N, C-alpha and C positions, 0 to 999 in steps of 0.2 A: 507439453509442448510444442512441437519442432521447428514455430515460429518463433517463439520466445529464441529456441535453443540458437538458432541462426541468427536472432536480433544480438544475442549477448557474443554470440562470437566474434563478428560484424564489428560490434563500438568494442573488445577487448584489442582485436587489429586494426584498429585506426586508430586507437589511442597511441598511440607510438607520432600520431601525425599530431597532435595538440590537439582536434577541432575544439573551433567554436562553440559550433552548435552543429545536432543529427538532430532531424525534425524526417513526420512520414505525416504523408497526404492520403490522398485517393482513397480505398474502402476501410484501409487497415487505420486512420484518422477516424472514419465516417462513421464507422459502426456496420458496415457493411461485409466484415472482410470472409471468404470464404478458404477456410487453410487447408492447401490444397489446388484452390482455385484462382483464386486472386492474387494478382501481383500485388510485392513488397514495394511500396514506392517509396521512397528515399530522397531526403537531401542532406546533403553534409557542406558547411560549410569550414574552409579551411583557412589558417593564418595565410597560405600561397597555395602556388598549383604551377611547381618548376620541374622539367624535366627527371627529375629525380623520383619527386610524390608523383609522378605519372607511372613510371614504375615500379614502387612501392604498393601503389591501388591495384596497378593489375597482378603484381605476386598475392595480394592480400584476395582476391576477389580467386584467383587460382587454386588458395589454398581452402576456399570456399563450398569449393565442387562439390566435396564428398557431402555437403547436407544436401540433406535430401528435398529443401525448397530451396535453394542457390539459382537455380533457374528463373527463380519466378521473382530475384530479389533486384532491382532495376534504381539505381544510384545516383546523381547529379552534385555533380561537386561545385561551390562558388568558393569566392572570396570574400571579406566584410565590404572591399572596395568594386567589387565588379558590377558592370555594365549590366542590367538587369535585361535588358531588349537584348542583349548579344545571345550567342552559344556557345555552352559551356560543357566540360568534359561529362561525361558519363556513362559508366556499366549499367549495359541491358543487351539483352539477347547475348552472350557468350563474349561481350565486346567491347571496349572501352572507343566509342564515338563522340562530337558533340552534338547535343538539340539545345537551345531554347527554352526556358523556362516558361511557359504560358499565364497569360493571366487567370487561366479558368483554375493552376496548381496557386499559383500565389493567393487569389482569395477562398480556395482553399485550405491554405497555412493559415490564413489570418482569420479563420472560420473560427474552422475547428480542426487544427495542424496538433498533433502528439509529439511532445518535447519527448525525445529520448536520451538526452544529451544538451546540455548548455544552456544559450539564451531565446526565447522565444522569436517567433518568427517575426512579432512585432519591433522587435530591437532591430531587425538587423535587414528584413526586405521594406520596399517602397509599398507600400498600400495602392489596391485595384481602384478605379474609379468602377463607379456603373456602364457608366458608358462605354469606356477601354474593353469593359469585362462584355458589351453588349458585339461593338465592333468584334472582338476576337471570333466569339462565337458565328455569328455571319460569315466572316472569311473562312469558319472551318467547312461549316457546309457547303458555300457553294465552293471553293476553290479548291476543298480538298477532298469534301465526300460524294458531292456532286459528280467531280469529273471521274471517278471511280466505278461511280455506277455501269459505265461505258466497259469495262472486260469485267469481262463473265465469267472469267476463271476464279478470281481474288473472292468472289460469291459465294461456290463452292465449298470456301473452309468456313468451321464454323465460327471463327473467328470473323471475321469482318459480318455475316451476320448477326451474331451478337449485336457487335460496338457501333455498328450499321442504326442498328433498331435504336437501342439504347442509346447513344451519342444525340442521337434527332429527339427523341423524351425531352433530353434533361437539357438540346439546348431548347429546346421549345421550352418548357417552362423556368430558364433562362431572361429568355427573355420576356415574358410576359411577363413574369413580378418578381425579374432581380434576383434572384437566387440558384442556392447548388442546390440537388436532391444526388440522393442514391441512386443505383443500379434497380434495388427493389425495387427503388417509387419512382422511376420511371416504367422497368414492368407491367406495373399498375396499371401508371395511364394508356400503356400503348393501346392499348381495343380501344378506347374511347378519342385516341386521336387516328381510329381504323386500321390501323396496321394487322396484318393478318392472325386470327388468335393462336390458329395450329400452328404458327411457327414463337410466336410470344411464346406459347406452352413449352413448347421444342428447349427453348430459351430457358426457363423455368424451374425447365427440369435438370438440365444440367447444370446449374449455374447451383439449385437451392438444395433437388433432390435426384430419388430417384431417375434417369433421363428416359422420357416415353419414346415412344417409335417414332424413328425420323420423319419428318418430310419431307418425301422424296421432291416437289419442287419449290425447296425453299430458298434457296436461290433466287428464280425465277421470280415468285412471292415478294420477297422484298426487293429483289433490285424496282418492280413494278410498283412496288408503295412507294418507297423511297424518293422518288424519281419527281412526282408530281409534289410530293408534301414535301421535299424540301424545295422546290421551286415557293410555291404558296410560301414558305415560312419566309425565304428571304424576300420575297415580294410586299409579304405585312412589313417587314425589319428592318433591309439593307436600305 
């Protein structure tokens, strides 16, 4: 399996930095991973992160580029004393930058995180309250996803249609029931939430099977659906 080969190479390359822990979250940990389609979402806890550490991490990821799935490996780097609410060094989309570890990621790690090396998440990461999780989900829908609907060009790309709909369904369940669900579960729920069925089937085909004929107006239909759907969700729980 190409995924395991890549993970083994990554862990071997990381070993000289003496990681305290390496965890998987997202689809890889939650049982909905589709090789070649899903991202490999990882978090590594290192003893310290110095300028030399950053250089060594850049070299490690550069060496991995020859692996077939390397472009889908995303890893955020923490230290045991890191302020979790700050931004953290991250490798994704073939570059190093900084981004936060969201409450959703932390809840995933505490609930079903996969330990690839070292200590479990419960030993090193603060837990997330239901209120913190709900507040984040509301902000994400209201302040990120809702404004992007005004940028029609974005929604001509598969990734925006897919993630926009799936994230909305997952957010709905989190706010209603206080739990996280997989992308597969989100797809099953979307028709019942009023999402355009042809677009949902388009996503299902590309993620889990043979792609169905493209829905030509899927961008417009998705934007038309998500605008009032997000407004309603935020009004109910915000």
